[in-house]
VMD Tcl script that draws the C-alpha trace (Angstrom):
set ca {
  {-0.27 -0.29 0.03}
  {1.57 3.33 -1.22}
  {2.37 6.14 1.72}
  {0.19 9.05 1.44}
  {2.75 10.90 4.02}
  {5.96 10.10 5.71}
  {3.90 11.37 9.26}
  {0.89 11.52 10.46}
  {0.47 13.91 13.58}
  {-3.40 13.75 15.25}
  {-3.66 16.59 17.75}
  {-2.96 20.28 16.08}
  {-2.93 21.63 19.53}
  {0.47 23.64 20.27}
  {2.53 20.25 20.45}
  {1.21 19.06 17.10}
  {1.95 22.46 15.54}
  {5.57 22.60 16.85}
  {6.39 19.02 15.24}
  {4.33 20.29 12.08}
  {6.59 23.22 12.05}
  {10.22 21.57 12.66}
  {9.18 18.50 9.94}
  {8.45 20.95 7.21}
  {10.58 23.30 7.24}
  {12.93 19.90 6.98}
  {11.12 18.50 4.21}
  {9.66 16.19 5.61}
  {5.86 15.09 4.03}
  {3.61 15.41 6.90}
  {-0.50 15.17 7.45}
  {-1.66 17.44 10.81}
  {-5.74 16.16 11.58}
  {-7.37 17.60 14.64}
  {-11.00 16.46 15.07}
  {-12.44 19.51 16.66}
  {-14.13 21.46 13.78}
  {-11.93 24.44 14.28}
  {-9.48 26.06 16.50}
  {-9.06 25.94 19.96}
  {-10.08 29.09 21.35}
  {-9.02 29.51 24.96}
  {-6.47 30.35 27.00}
  {-5.74 27.31 28.98}
  {-2.07 28.13 28.42}
  {-0.68 31.34 28.77}
  {2.96 31.44 30.06}
  {5.90 31.17 27.13}
  {8.61 30.68 28.76}
  {12.41 31.76 27.76}
  {13.66 28.12 26.46}
  {10.63 28.28 24.69}
  {11.01 31.82 23.31}
  {14.65 30.16 22.01}
  {12.62 27.66 20.16}
  {10.29 29.38 18.88}
  {12.94 31.69 17.80}
  {14.71 28.63 15.81}
  {11.21 28.68 14.24}
  {10.96 32.08 12.94}
  {8.44 33.17 14.93}
  {9.67 34.24 18.46}
  {8.68 37.96 17.14}
  {5.20 37.39 16.31}
  {4.45 35.51 19.33}
  {5.83 38.33 21.55}
  {3.86 40.51 19.60}
  {0.64 38.79 20.54}
  {1.49 38.85 24.08}
  {2.74 40.87 26.53}
  {4.68 40.76 30.38}
  {3.44 39.09 33.59}
  {1.82 41.82 35.37}
  {2.13 41.84 39.18}
  {-0.09 40.55 41.85}
  {-2.38 42.02 43.83}
  {-3.34 40.00 47.09}
  {-7.18 41.13 48.86}
  {-6.92 40.56 52.13}
  {-10.12 40.32 54.10}
  {-9.63 43.45 56.56}
  {-9.83 45.13 53.15}
  {-5.96 45.69 52.78}
  {-4.02 44.76 49.66}
  {-0.29 44.25 48.52}
  {1.37 43.88 45.59}
  {3.57 41.96 44.35}
  {5.94 40.51 41.12}
  {5.33 36.70 40.05}
  {9.18 36.69 38.97}
  {12.19 38.03 39.71}
  {13.92 38.68 36.27}
  {17.18 39.23 35.82}
  {18.48 40.86 33.00}
  {18.73 39.36 30.24}
  {22.31 38.12 29.30}
  {24.38 37.42 26.61}
  {24.41 33.51 27.21}
  {20.00 33.72 28.12}
  {18.68 36.37 25.29}
  {15.24 35.85 26.85}
  {15.46 36.47 30.48}
  {11.64 35.51 31.55}
  {8.52 34.74 30.69}
  {5.52 36.35 28.24}
  {2.08 35.77 28.36}
  {0.42 34.67 25.58}
  {-2.95 33.15 25.45}
  {-2.68 29.94 23.85}
  {-5.20 30.93 20.96}
  {-3.35 33.02 20.30}
  {0.42 31.66 19.87}
  {-1.09 28.85 18.16}
  {-2.71 31.36 15.39}
  {1.04 32.73 15.32}
  {2.03 28.63 14.76}
  {-0.31 28.32 12.15}
  {0.03 30.83 10.23}
  {4.16 29.55 10.44}
  {2.93 26.81 9.57}
  {0.81 27.91 6.22}
  {4.55 29.55 4.97}
  {5.55 26.04 5.28}
  {3.32 24.96 2.61}
  {0.87 23.51 5.42}
  {-2.69 23.42 7.16}
  {-4.25 22.12 9.88}
  {-7.28 19.37 8.95}
  {-9.66 20.31 10.88}
  {-13.06 18.30 11.99}
  {-10.76 15.20 11.21}
  {-11.39 12.14 14.05}
  {-9.39 9.16 14.01}
  {-11.32 5.51 14.90}
  {-8.35 3.31 14.57}
  {-5.10 3.13 13.41}
  {-3.04 -0.99 12.99}
  {0.71 -0.65 12.20}
  {3.17 -3.04 10.88}
  {7.19 -3.43 10.07}
  {6.82 -0.43 7.09}
  {4.18 1.91 8.35}
  {0.97 2.80 9.65}
  {-2.78 2.81 8.77}
  {-5.01 4.93 9.82}
  {-8.97 5.12 9.53}
  {-10.34 9.10 9.57}
  {-13.39 10.13 9.57}
  {-14.29 13.56 8.47}
  {-16.82 15.70 9.59}
  {-20.17 14.83 7.09}
  {-19.37 11.06 8.61}
  {-17.39 9.63 5.59}
  {-14.22 7.48 6.34}
  {-11.27 7.40 4.81}
  {-7.47 5.83 5.47}
  {-4.35 7.17 5.86}
  {-1.10 5.35 5.20}
  {2.08 6.90 6.59}
  {5.30 6.23 8.06}
  {5.08 7.37 11.41}
  {2.28 8.56 13.63}
  {2.10 11.09 16.37}
  {-0.71 11.43 19.05}
  {-0.84 15.11 20.30}
  {-4.08 14.78 20.89}
  {-4.30 16.35 24.71}
  {-4.69 14.02 27.98}
  {-7.41 12.18 26.69}
  {-5.72 11.23 24.15}
  {-6.95 8.37 21.62}
  {-3.78 7.21 20.52}
  {-2.42 6.26 24.06}
  {-5.95 4.48 24.68}
  {-5.66 2.61 20.82}
  {-1.78 1.88 22.29}
  {-2.86 0.85 25.81}
  {-0.21 2.63 27.09}
  {-1.22 3.48 30.91}
  {-0.91 6.45 32.82}
  {-0.40 5.91 36.09}
  {-0.70 9.47 38.87}
  {-2.83 10.42 40.78}
  {-5.97 12.71 41.09}
  {-5.10 15.87 42.75}
  {-8.42 16.29 45.22}
  {-9.31 19.56 43.22}
  {-11.86 20.94 40.79}
  {-11.32 23.97 38.81}
  {-13.09 26.83 37.14}
  {-10.81 28.73 33.88}
  {-12.75 31.01 32.03}
  {-12.09 34.08 29.31}
  {-14.08 36.63 29.91}
  {-14.67 40.67 29.22}
  {-15.74 42.06 32.10}
  {-15.66 45.71 33.69}
  {-14.55 46.82 37.36}
  {-11.15 45.96 37.82}
  {-8.55 47.50 36.41}
  {-6.13 45.88 33.74}
  {-2.44 47.02 35.39}
  {-2.41 43.97 38.28}
  {-3.16 40.09 38.45}
  {-6.19 40.28 40.84}
  {-5.59 36.95 43.89}
  {-9.05 37.40 46.31}
  {-9.21 35.46 49.38}
  {-10.95 36.47 51.63}
  {-11.83 33.30 53.30}
  {-10.85 29.44 52.88}
  {-8.67 27.82 49.74}
  {-12.38 27.28 48.47}
  {-13.42 30.85 48.38}
  {-10.46 31.94 46.02}
  {-10.39 33.67 42.58}
  {-7.81 35.03 40.84}
  {-8.75 37.34 37.95}
  {-5.86 37.99 35.30}
  {-5.83 40.53 32.16}
  {-4.92 38.49 29.04}
  {-2.04 40.57 27.65}
  {-2.86 41.23 24.10}
  {-6.31 41.46 24.67}
  {-9.82 42.48 26.17}
  {-10.01 39.94 27.86}
  {-9.98 38.68 31.45}
  {-9.08 35.14 32.85}
  {-11.27 33.83 35.79}
  {-9.92 30.62 38.27}
  {-11.08 29.82 41.23}
  {-11.58 26.19 43.01}
  {-15.37 24.91 42.18}
  {-16.55 22.31 43.93}
  {-15.53 18.07 43.50}
  {-19.20 17.14 42.00}
  {-22.10 18.48 40.15}
  {-22.05 21.26 37.29}
  {-21.32 24.29 37.64}
  {-22.93 27.83 35.44}
  {-20.22 29.10 33.37}
  {-22.89 31.67 32.38}
  {-21.93 35.21 32.34}
  {-24.46 36.23 35.30}
  {-23.31 33.31 37.20}
  {-19.45 33.96 37.22}
  {-20.71 37.83 37.79}
  {-22.56 36.08 40.93}
  {-19.38 33.53 42.23}
  {-17.12 36.77 41.93}
  {-18.90 38.94 43.65}
  {-19.56 36.02 46.21}
  {-15.92 35.70 46.56}
  {-13.99 39.16 46.40}
  {-16.59 41.33 48.57}
  {-17.75 43.27 45.22}
  {-20.74 43.99 43.34}
  {-19.33 46.16 41.15}
  {-16.98 43.15 39.12}
  {-19.65 42.76 36.14}
  {-19.09 39.70 33.56}
  {-20.67 40.28 30.41}
  {-19.11 37.99 28.25}
  {-17.84 34.50 27.99}
  {-15.51 33.51 25.10}
  {-14.58 30.72 26.57}
  {-14.97 28.63 29.79}
  {-13.71 25.16 30.95}
  {-14.21 23.37 34.52}
  {-11.73 20.47 35.38}
  {-10.22 18.06 37.82}
  {-6.32 18.24 38.41}
  {-4.53 15.22 37.96}
  {-0.54 14.50 37.59}
  {-0.39 11.35 35.22}
  {2.63 10.24 33.36}
  {2.72 7.53 29.84}
  {4.49 4.31 30.43}
  {6.16 4.68 27.19}
  {6.63 7.20 24.57}
  {6.80 4.94 21.87}
  {5.78 1.80 20.96}
  {6.83 0.91 17.38}
  {6.06 3.56 14.89}
  {4.01 5.14 16.37}
  {4.88 8.38 18.95}
  {3.40 10.26 22.24}
  {3.77 13.88 22.46}
  {2.42 16.80 24.85}
  {-0.47 16.18 26.85}
  {-0.86 12.69 25.55}
  {2.24 11.76 27.07}
  {1.61 13.87 30.56}
  {-0.88 15.86 32.20}
  {-0.16 18.14 35.33}
  {-1.70 21.22 37.17}
  {-1.42 24.72 35.29}
  {1.02 25.96 38.06}
  {4.44 27.35 37.09}
  {3.32 27.70 33.65}
  {4.59 24.48 32.46}
  {2.72 22.38 30.18}
  {2.13 24.25 27.11}
  {6.13 24.87 27.41}
  {7.61 21.30 28.00}
  {4.75 19.82 24.94}
  {6.40 22.11 22.49}
  {10.28 20.80 23.78}
  {8.66 17.41 23.15}
  {7.49 18.14 19.31}
  {11.19 19.95 19.14}
  {13.29 16.66 20.21}
  {10.99 14.13 18.13}
  {11.09 16.23 15.08}
  {14.70 16.01 14.18}
  {15.36 12.43 14.52}
  {11.93 11.32 13.12}
  {13.41 13.74 9.57}
  {16.79 12.19 10.46}
  {15.52 8.32 10.27}
  {13.83 9.44 7.37}
  {16.62 10.01 5.82}
  {18.35 6.86 6.22}
  {19.26 7.32 9.86}
  {19.32 4.25 12.65}
  {15.44 3.70 13.67}
  {17.30 3.58 17.22}
  {18.11 7.37 17.30}
  {13.75 7.59 18.01}
  {14.11 5.64 21.31}
  {15.99 9.34 22.55}
  {13.40 10.44 22.08}
  {11.89 9.28 25.32}
  {14.56 8.49 26.96}
  {15.29 12.72 26.94}
  {11.86 13.45 27.66}
  {10.04 11.06 29.80}
  {12.75 12.17 33.06}
  {12.13 16.55 31.90}
  {8.26 15.61 32.31}
  {8.73 12.92 35.68}
  {10.14 16.34 37.04}
  {7.79 19.04 35.56}
  {5.11 17.23 37.55}
  {6.60 16.90 41.26}
  {7.51 20.93 40.08}
  {4.07 21.43 38.99}
  {2.18 20.08 42.19}
  {5.06 21.53 44.25}
  {3.89 24.52 42.79}
  {-0.12 24.09 43.51}
  {0.52 23.60 46.94}
  {2.56 27.10 47.65}
  {-0.04 28.85 45.54}
  {-2.69 27.44 47.65}
  {-1.42 29.21 50.46}
  {-1.09 32.53 49.05}
  {2.80 32.15 47.52}
  {2.56 32.99 44.23}
  {6.50 33.10 43.35}
  {8.09 31.82 40.36}
  {12.00 31.61 40.20}
  {14.36 30.03 37.57}
  {13.30 26.51 37.70}
  {10.08 27.43 36.03}
  {11.85 29.42 32.95}
  {13.09 25.78 31.76}
  {17.03 27.44 30.75}
  {18.63 24.49 32.84}
  {16.86 21.42 31.67}
  {19.31 19.35 30.20}
  {20.13 15.55 28.63}
  {23.11 14.72 30.49}
  {21.99 11.05 30.93}
  {21.40 11.13 27.19}
  {22.42 7.93 25.26}
  {23.17 10.62 22.29}
  {25.98 12.12 24.15}
  {29.66 11.17 23.52}
  {31.01 8.86 26.14}
  {34.48 10.96 25.58}
  {33.09 14.28 26.11}
  {35.68 16.44 28.12}
  {33.19 18.82 28.85}
  {34.68 22.38 30.52}
  {33.85 24.34 33.65}
  {30.95 25.70 32.27}
  {29.15 23.31 30.06}
  {29.84 19.39 29.35}
  {27.76 16.84 26.94}
  {23.64 17.36 27.16}
  {23.08 20.95 28.35}
  {21.93 24.07 26.44}
  {24.38 25.17 24.24}
  {24.38 29.38 25.30}
  {24.25 32.14 23.01}
  {26.65 34.27 22.89}
  {27.18 37.80 20.55}
  {29.90 38.41 18.48}
  {31.23 39.29 15.33}
  {31.53 37.52 11.74}
  {35.22 38.03 10.37}
  {33.04 40.26 7.38}
  {32.91 43.49 10.33}
  {28.86 42.28 11.09}
  {27.41 41.87 14.83}
  {26.12 38.39 14.62}
  {25.25 35.78 17.55}
  {25.72 31.72 17.83}
  {22.37 31.99 17.47}
  {22.41 33.04 15.03}
  {24.45 29.93 13.32}
  {22.64 27.50 15.11}
  {19.20 28.44 13.57}
  {17.99 25.89 11.14}
  {17.54 22.00 10.80}
  {21.18 21.37 11.16}
  {23.83 20.70 13.67}
  {26.67 23.20 14.38}
  {30.27 22.01 14.87}
  {32.10 25.41 16.61}
  {35.83 25.19 17.28}
  {37.90 27.42 18.89}
  {40.97 28.22 17.42}
  {41.51 25.56 15.11}
  {44.18 25.58 12.68}
  {41.86 22.75 10.40}
  {38.70 22.49 9.52}
  {37.13 19.10 9.08}
  {36.22 17.47 6.29}
  {32.37 19.43 5.11}
  {29.67 16.68 5.16}
  {25.34 17.50 4.60}
  {23.67 18.32 7.98}
  {26.53 19.90 9.09}
  {27.31 23.52 9.64}
  {31.11 24.33 10.50}
  {32.01 27.33 11.98}
  {35.13 28.54 13.61}
  {36.36 31.02 16.17}
  {39.14 33.01 16.31}
  {41.52 35.91 14.58}
  {41.47 33.90 11.41}
  {37.86 32.12 11.96}
  {34.48 32.71 11.02}
  {33.54 34.85 13.89}
  {35.51 36.99 16.31}
  {35.37 36.54 20.15}
  {35.96 40.46 20.50}
  {34.14 40.85 23.96}
  {34.82 37.16 25.71}
  {30.89 36.19 25.29}
  {31.63 32.74 23.61}
  {34.79 32.32 25.77}
  {32.84 32.74 29.08}
  {29.88 30.83 28.29}
  {31.51 27.64 27.18}
  {35.09 28.32 28.02}
  {36.65 26.17 25.14}
  {40.36 25.77 25.19}
  {42.58 25.98 22.05}
  {41.76 23.03 19.61}
  {38.78 22.26 20.97}
  {35.08 21.58 19.24}
  {31.62 21.90 20.65}
  {29.09 19.41 18.85}
  {25.55 21.50 18.85}
  {22.35 19.48 18.07}
  {19.84 20.56 16.01}
  {17.73 21.09 19.03}
  {19.97 23.58 20.52}
  {22.39 20.92 23.30}
  {25.30 19.42 23.14}
  {26.21 16.44 21.86}
  {30.03 16.31 22.78}
  {33.27 18.74 23.42}
  {35.59 17.31 22.05}
  {40.05 17.76 21.20}
  {40.73 17.73 17.52}
  {42.03 14.73 17.99}
  {38.88 13.38 19.01}
  {37.02 14.97 15.97}
  {35.68 12.80 13.55}
  {34.33 10.29 16.03}
  {32.46 12.90 17.85}
  {31.11 13.23 14.12}
  {29.04 9.64 14.06}
  {27.14 11.03 16.25}
  {25.48 12.58 14.01}
  {23.23 10.49 11.89}
  {24.10 8.97 8.26}
  {23.29 12.00 5.84}
  {22.70 14.40 7.97}
  {19.13 15.37 9.33}
  {18.35 18.36 7.49}
}
mol new
graphics top color blue
foreach p $ca { graphics top sphere $p radius 0.5 }
foreach p [lrange $ca 0 end-1] q [lrange $ca 1 end] { graphics top cylinder $p $q radius 0.2 }
display resetview
């Protein structure tokens, strides 16, 4: 049976769109389906962390995403005695040469995904809405999926690989019979995007006049005229999310009659869980994003972790489709599942802190320190430096091209290739497809006038840093070990 596509992606949320963009720019044929008839219209995820902003820069959308949102407002907490205090949720250091994005952006999820769909269209693809998967079978060569469209007609699609990015209730995960262990956290919450009057847009308003159950938070959504209402609700029973009912809920929990909800653009009531799939891969089928892990929304980790799942998987799928070894795909679960496991612990801990009134978010939520130091992809003989080693995020650094123009390492890393960065190298290795070679020094391609590369990497003369397509270090080696290090790159490259 002929193949209709190389990769079938089921679910057109942030994870599915990231994967589609990454595959499309690598020339991989894809089909992206979504069972809903239209794009998601809410702001369940609204925080874009610095590491995700770096990924968005690589994908060509960081400025558009930033323009769609804005910075987080300060938090204003109102007490029962009528007083209030104002705090910042995140103490932001200034951006640095190694970390160009210092803090998170607030961008409603529907706006982030809108930018991503626009970028995907520029690359020649669009999500196919109203397409529901009803089953699939896989064999040694590919996956055959059954799809029902909005009119009830069924057709089959044949793909080399299938990726389930279809959310916490993932059909793909259920069909694979992958266990999804974890726990229900005993909290049910309301989230609603609304238009209202009676509150300023200069703060994230938090009212906690009594118990945890009486809390309500009302946040202005950057880049829109909307506010987001969040708060716990009873574990059982229907919850009315009409404007009149939300107005009454807000009045009861704030003690203010002047806050009036006029319109509800999106609302959801959900029970909080922390769960992690036992496996991320079965044969030619993969899970990514919420299909692989669900957790409380605290700390703004969910959408970001989903984007980074897809960013990790995309270049590996492309490499294997370009005759790389299939074992490369096993490193996806090996690298991403431990990240999700730690993220579940972090978001659950932050939920406990939030219930006690502590909404502080520090460096740990920004995801810049996430690493793959235990990855099987790392070169065992990698020597490392005091600053960085194999598996760490490759830092940025401003520098100067030898022709005189300012540039950055991220400019050189950008794209689907691997990058080999050599310090004071006297000889260049043999070029190969999918590898960009960059030398630093007086006779190199770039000049480190201000010492930013030296400070970030700490390379000695004749040492090389091999940077993966997803911006993590695979190895740091001396020239004598360079050819061995380059064998890490899948045969025929990963473009």
